[in-house]
N, C-alpha and C positions, 0 to 999 in steps of 0.2 A: 060375612063379618070377620072370619078368620083371616082371610086374605088382606082385608083392610087393616086389621090390627097388626099383622106381620109387616105390612108396608110402613105403618106408622112407627113401628119399632126400629126398622132399618133407618128411617129418616132421623129419628131421635138419636140413634147411635152415631150417625154421621155428623149431626150437629154437635154432639158431645165431643166427638173427635176433633172437630174444628176448634173447639174452645179449650182443648187440652194439649198444649204444646209438649208437655211431659210425655203424654201417650204417643205423640208423633215421634218424639225423640227415641223412645223405647223401641217402637216399631222399626224406625230407620236403623238403629244400631243392630237390631236382630237381623234386618235385611242385609246390611253390610257384612255382618259376620257370616251369614249363610252364603252369599255370593262369593265372598273371599275364600271360604272353605272349599266350595265346589271348584272354583276356578284355579286356585293356587296350592291348596294344602292337601286335598283329598288324593290319596295314593301317591304322594310326592316322592317317596323313597322306594317304591316297589320295583323299579327297574334300575339296572346298573348305569354307571357313567357312560355317556355316549361319545364315542370317538368322533373327531379327534381333539377338539378344543377343550371340552369340559374336563377330561381327566388331567390335562396340563395345568389348569387353574387349581383343581382340587389337590393334585399331588404336590404342587408348590405350596399350597396352604397346609397340607399335612406335614410337609417338611418343616415349615415355619412353626407349626404347633409342637412338633417333636423336639426341635433344636432350640426353640426360644429365640431364634434370630428374627426379630420383627423388622429389621431394616432391609435386608437383601433377599428378594425371592429367588429360590433355586428350583430348577426342574431338571431331573435326570442328571444331576451332578454338575449342571452349568447354571450360570446366572440367567435369570429370566427378566429382561428389561422391556418386554413388549408393552406392559401396562404398569401404571403406578400401583401402590400397595393396598388400596382400599378393599378390593375383592379378596385378596389373601388375608388381610386383617379380619374381615368379617367372617369368612369361612373358618379361619383358625379359632376365632372367638366362639363360634358356634360349636366347633369340635370340643373346646374346653367345657362348654356348658352341657352339651348333649352326647358327647362321645363321637368318635370318628365313624361316619356312616354317610350313605348317599343322601338320606333325609336331612341330616345336619348340614351337609354341604350346600344343599339347595334352599334351605330355609331362609337365609338372608335375602336371596333374590325374591322369594315369595313375599317376604316382609316388606321390601321396598316397593314391589308391585302393588301390594295392598295399601301402602301409605299413599301412593299416587291416587288410587281409587278413592280413598278417604278424603283427600284434599279436593279432588274433583267434585265429590258430593258437597263439601262445604262451599265451594265456589258457586256451584249451581244453585244450592239452597239459598244463598244470599244474593246472587246476581243473575241467575239463569232466566228468571221470568221477567225481571225488570227490563231487560233488553227488548223483549217482545212488547211489553207494555209501552215503553218509550217510543218504539218504532210505530206501533199502530196508532198511538195518539197523534202522531204527526200526519197520519193519513186519515184522521177523523174516524177511525174504526175503534169501537169500544171493546176493550178486553177486560174482563172481570179480574180484579186483583184478589183472587181467592188464595188464602194462605195454604190450603190443602193442595192446590195446584203447584204452588212453589215447592212443597215437600215432594209431590209427585215428580216434578222436574228433576230434583236432586237424586231421587232414588232410581229413576229411569236412566239418568245420565251415568250414575255410578255403575249400573249394570252394563251399559254399552261400553264404558271404559274397560270393565273387567272381562266381559265376554266377547272377545275377538281373538282370532287365531294367534296373532303375533304377541299380544300382551300375555296370553296364557303360556305360549311356548317358551318365551324367554323368562317369564316369571317362575318357571319350573326348571330352569337350567342354571347351573353354577358357573356362570361366566360373567364378564364385566359389563355386557351390554345393558342389562337391566339396571345396574347401579348408575351407569351414565344416563340412561333415558329417564329413569325415575327422578334423579336429581335435577336434570334439566327441567322436567315437568314440574317438580316441586318448587324450583327456583322461579319459574315463570308464573305459576299460580300464586306464589307468595308475593311477587311483584304486583300482580294484578289486584290481589286483595288489598294490598297497601295503597295502590293507586285509586281503587274504587271505595275504600273505607270512608265513611262519613267524616268530613272535616270537623263537624261540630262535636264529635266524640272526644272528650278531653280526658278519658280514662287513661291512667298511666300505670305501668308495671316497671318496677325497678328504675324509676326516673325517666322512662321513655314511653311515649304514646304508643297505643296499640298499632296505629298506622305505621309508625317508624319501625316497630319490631318486625312487621311483615316485610318492610323494605330490607331490613338487616337479614331476614331469612333468605331473601333473594341471593345475597352474597354468600351466606353460609352454605346453601345447597349447591351453588356454583362451585364453591371450594371443594365440597365432597365429590362433585362430578369430575373436577380436575384430578383429584386423587383416585378416581375410578378409572379414567381413561385418557386424561390429558387436557391440553389447552382448548380443545373443541368445546368443552363444558362452559367456558367463559366467552369464547368467541361467538358461538351460535346464539345463546341467550342475549348477549350484548347487541348483536345485529337485530334480533327480533324486537327487542324493546325500543331501540332507536328508530327503526322503521315505523313501528306502531305509533310512537309519540310524534314523529314528524307528520304522519298521516292525519292524526287528530289535532295537530297544532298545539300540543301541550308539552313539548320538549323542555322549554325554558322553565315553566312553572314547576314541572316535576323535578328538574335538576335542583331548583331552589329549595324544594321541600324535602329532598332525600337526605338522610344522614350519611353522606358519602364517607366521611372520615371513619365512623364506626364500622360501616360496611366493608370498606377496603381493609381496615385493620383486622377485622374478623377473617376476611379472605386470606390475608397474609399469614395470620397466626395459624390457620388450619393447613395451608398448603406448603408454605416455604420451608419449614423445618425439615421435612423428609427429603425434599429435592436438594437441599443444601447438604444434608448428611450423606445421601447416596452419591452425590457428585464428588464430595470430598473423599469418599472411600474408593470409588471406581473411576473417577475422572472422565477422560475423553471417551472411554469405552461406553459409559452410560449415555453420554450426550449424543454420540454418533448413533447408537442403537435406538434409543427412545425418540429423541427429537428428529434425528435424520431419517431413519428408516421407517419408523412406525407412525410418524405424523406428516412430515413434509413429503416424503416419497410416496406414501399412500395416496396423497391428494394430487400429486403432479405426474405420477406414472403408475403403471400396472404392477401391483405387488401380489405375489403368491398366485399368479395366474387367475386374477379376478377382474377381467374387463367387463364392460357392459355398454349396450347401446344407449342412445339418448332417451329412449322411451322405457328403459329398463324399470324405473321406479313407478311408472304408471301401472304396470302389471303387478309389481310388488304390493302397492297400496291396495289394488283391487282384491288381491288374494289375502293380504294381511289383515284387512278389515271386513272381509266378507262375513255376514250379508249386509252389513251397514254401509259398506262402500258403494253399493248400488245406488243409494239415495244421496251420496255425498255431493255430486255435481248440482243436484237440485237444491240441496241444503245450503250450499255455498251461494247459489244464485238468490235464494230467499233472503240472504243477508243484505242484498242490494248494496254491496260494497262500493259501487260506482257513484253512489249519492254521497259524496264526501262532505258537502255542506251540512247534510243532515247529521252525519256522525260528529262533525266538529261542533255543532250547536247542541248536541244532546248531552245529557249528564254522564259523568264517568261510569256510574254504576250500570249503564246500559251497554257498555262496550265489550262485554265478555265474548260475544260471537265474533266481533271484528278482531279482537285480540287473538282468538283461537285461529282465525283465518290467516292472519299475518304469521303466526307461529307455524302453521301448516305450510304456507307457501314458501317462506324463507328457508325452512328446513329442507323442503323438497328441492328447491333450486340449489341450495348449498351442496347437498350430497350428489345431485345430478351433475354438478360441475366437476366433481372428483373423478379422476381417471379410474382409480380402483373402486369397484362397486360390489357391495355385498348387501344381501337382503336386510341384515341386522342393522346396517347404518341408518336406515330410514325409521327405525323403531321410535326415536324421540317425537315424531310427528303423530303417532297413533293416538295419544290422548287428545291432541288438538282436533283431529278429525272426528274422534268420538264425541267430543263436546259439541262440535258443529252439528253433527247428526242428532244429538240429543236435543239441542235447541230447536231443530226443525220439527221433531216429533212433539216436543212440548207445544209448539205453535199449533200443530194439528189438533192436539187435545184441548188446548185453550179456546180455539175457535169453534169447537164442537162440529167439525166437519163442514164448516161454512164453505159454500160453493165458490171455487175460484173462477176466474174469467179467462177465456181464450188460451193463451200460450201456457200459463201455469198449469191448467188442467191437462193439457196435452203432455207436458213434461212429467207430471205426476203419473199419468197413465203409462207413459213409456218406461218410467222407472219401475213402476209396479209390474209391468209385463216382463221387463228384464229380470226382476226379482224372481218371478215365476219361472221364467225360462232357464235361468242359471240353476235354480234348485231342481227343476225337472231334469235337466241334463245331468246334474250330479247324481240324482236318484237312479237314472238309467245306468250311468257308469257304475254305481254301487252294485246294482243287481248283477251286472255281467263282469264285475271286477276280477273274479278268479280267472276268467278267460283272457282278460286284458294284460295280466301280469306275466311278464316274460321270466324265464328261468334265470335265477341269480345264483351263481356258485357260492356267494357269501351267505345266502339264505335258501338253500336247496329245497327245504320242505315248507317254505312260507306259503305257497299257493294252496297246498293241501290243508295246512293248519288253519289258514284263513277261512277256507270254505267250511271246514268242520265247526269252526267257532260260531257260525251264524251271523257274524258281524256284517257281511255284505247285505244280508237280508234286513237286518235291523236298520242299517244305514239307509237302504233304499226306501223302507217304509217310513222312517222319520222324515226324510227329505220330501217324499211324495206327499205326506200329510201336510207338511209345512207349505209346499207349493200350492196344494189344493186350498188350504185355509186362506192363503194370501189372495188367490184368485177369487174366492167367494167374497172376501172383504172388499176387493177391488170393485166388484160389481154391485156391492151392497152400499148404496149411496151414502148413507149417514154413518157407516161404520168403517170407512176406509182408514180413518185415523188410528184404528186398532191393528193395522198391519205390523207395527212394531212388535206387538205382543206375539204374533205368529212367528216372527223371526227370532224373538228372544227365547220363547219356549222351545222352538225347533233347535236352536243352537245349544241350549242347555241339555236337551235330550241327546243330541248328537255327541256332545262332549262326554256325557256319562255312559252312553250305551254303544259308542263307536270308538272314539279316540282313546279313552282310558282302557277299554278291553283290548284294543289292538296293540297298544304299546308293549305289553308283556310278550305278545307273540313275536313281534319284531326283535325284542330284546333276547328272547330265547334262541333265536337264530343267529343274530349278528354279534351280540356282546357276551352272552352267557358262556360260550365256549372259550373266549379269551379270559374271562374271570376264572373259569375252572383251571385253565392252564397257569394263570398267575398264582393261584392257590397251590397248585402242584409244584410249581417252581420253588416256592418257599419251603416245601416239604423235602424236595429232592436235591436241592443245590448243595454241593460240597464246598468246604472252605477254600477260598481263592479261585473258585470256578466262575468264569465270566459268563454273562448272559448276552446273547446276540439275537437281534431280530433282522431277518433278511426280507427285503421287499419294502412295501409301504409300511412305515412305522405306525404301530398302534399304541398310542400313549396310555391306554387303559392297562396294558401289560405292565408298564412302569408302576402304575398306582397299585394294582392288585398284587403284583409280585413284591412291591415295596422295596425296590432296589434299582440301581442304575442299569439301564439297558443300552448296549451299543447297537448302532443301526448300520446296516449295509444295504445300499440300494441296488436295484437291478443294473443300473449304470456302472456302479462300482465293480460288479462281477465282470462285465464285459471289458472294462477299462484296465483291469488288473489291480485296482486299489484294494479289492477284497483280499487278494493274496498278500498284499503288503500288510494289511491289518493282521492276518493270521500269523504272518512271519514275526510281527512285533510281539504278539502274544507268546509265541514259542520262546523268544529271547528275553521275555520279562521274567525276572526272578521270583516275584511274589505271586504269580498266577499258577493255577493248577495245569496239569498236562492235558486235561480234558476241558471241553467247552460245551455249554448248553446253547442250543440254537432253536429258535421258534421261526418257522417258515412254512410256506406252501411246498409240497413235495417237488414241484417243478424246479425250485431253486437248488435242491440237492442234486438233481440231474445236471443242472448247469455247472455245478462244481465238480462234476464227474464222479459223484458219490453213488455207491450201490447200497442197497438195503443192508448187506452184511457188514458194511463199513461203520455203521453206527448203531446205537441202541435207542429204540423208540420208547420214550418214557410216558408220553401222553398224546392223545389226538383229539382235536376239535373237529368241527364240521369241515373246516378248510385247512387249518394249520396243524402241524405236528411239532411236538417238543422232543428233541433228540439230544443224546449225549455222544460226543465223538472226541477222539484224540485230535488235538490241533495239528500234530505232525502228520496225521493221516491225510488231512486236506492238502497240506503242502506236498506230500509224496505223490498224491494223485495228480496234482497240477504239474509236477516234474515229469511224470510219465507221459502226460499229454504233450508236453513240449518236446520230449525226446522222440515221440512217435511222429510228430509233425516235422 
């Protein structure tokens, strides 16, 4: 009797839950808060800024915060026209609200990452299950329209959007990539919600229908994307929307219903003022640097030594969305995108999966056609891929493990076995990782610290259990649909007990010594004394020392430009007779300096901070020339 009563209680609670949307909303909000905290906010500021890009953005923002010049970004004493100002503005605003810190610098990126997760939840909650229902009705397969499954669809989808390597990595980094990618995602989802919103809904806000407000949101978020990284934020979403509407045969009707004038005016009001002001102030210098080098040249030629093969982004997507990427090909196939007549005749609200597919494919092809390739470029397609995979698993849960026929079953098994194989391989690699890691002079103690931490063991155990769980579910006929749960729990455990603990170890070896030298420089530097970095420039020195750093490359030493620089410093009236240098000891030898020629002020694992008379360097160089 006890068991029967317990069973009845569970059923009654479930039925009550179905009848209480308020309870479902509370649960979902708590769920979104938990996954957002774990993915983006937990231990956000525990490690220092990571060279080289992050400190450049953060230092330019700190300079903007300190000087109050919100128009022109500066880094290391020079204008920084690589990107528009949104990143600097948001980080500077965060500094004003929370004080200058690594956490404050990264918080805006985390906030935008969370915003995309939230709107993905909303989109899936309203349209994620309808696409499946519409499709299956065409094939005469009955799918129960259970509201609880709709909520499940949204919560699972939000988790997949949040818990993947790329969205977490860039959501925890103070650079422009997340602001661009989030705004592109927010723009596209805003468009789709407006596109799929019921036409019968006559509710208005401030004189405009809800449907049209979503369309305006499309333009607003594109404008913010342009302020984050440039024209790609309007070009890419524009192509995606046009291709999608042409495919479903609704281009003309959407053009007619869209509030173009209000949308374009909103876009212009947000973007144009800053571009006009910066061009008026800096003229051709800004145009050549931003539009010429960092937009046109990056697309048409290799910039900053970042080429890539045609298949480069296939590997990037596989890694960036693991473990969900393993089922992505099958999830795409299950959309049956080749049945165009079906999609054209179906209701707009059933098009979320197709829209995400167009979003994914167009973004993939767009950046694959670029000559310069970086892993971060592909970040805007991650939410689309996550939505496609979420819809796939929603289908599995909705059909209650219904048996597939022929080819679909084979493809599912192959995907499942690949899932097991990849996790098993990663587990083995984790167990033996201390032996696989080569000696790195930048992190000489990393291998020993890693082994002592127990992280390789934790990683191996987590990945092994995930692989075993998936294997069991794969052979458990009516429970294969729960493979997503094994992947999700495994990923969360891996993030919490492997990724987050290993980050401080890497930081202690690679970045902490530079931070300590930066702090020491602020304490030891004399008035008028120049600070010079020899070798590969570490922008974090500029941030933590909070001053301009001159840079001398190894090529400068061999070409003689280094001596020209030191000669200029000697002849400069307002500089000290001594100079501070941060460099690896080998560069002192290349300048013919002996230990007794300079004073060692501080030492990191790799770098030394020395003080030396500038004339001493020139005298040593003169002696070498005379002896030759």
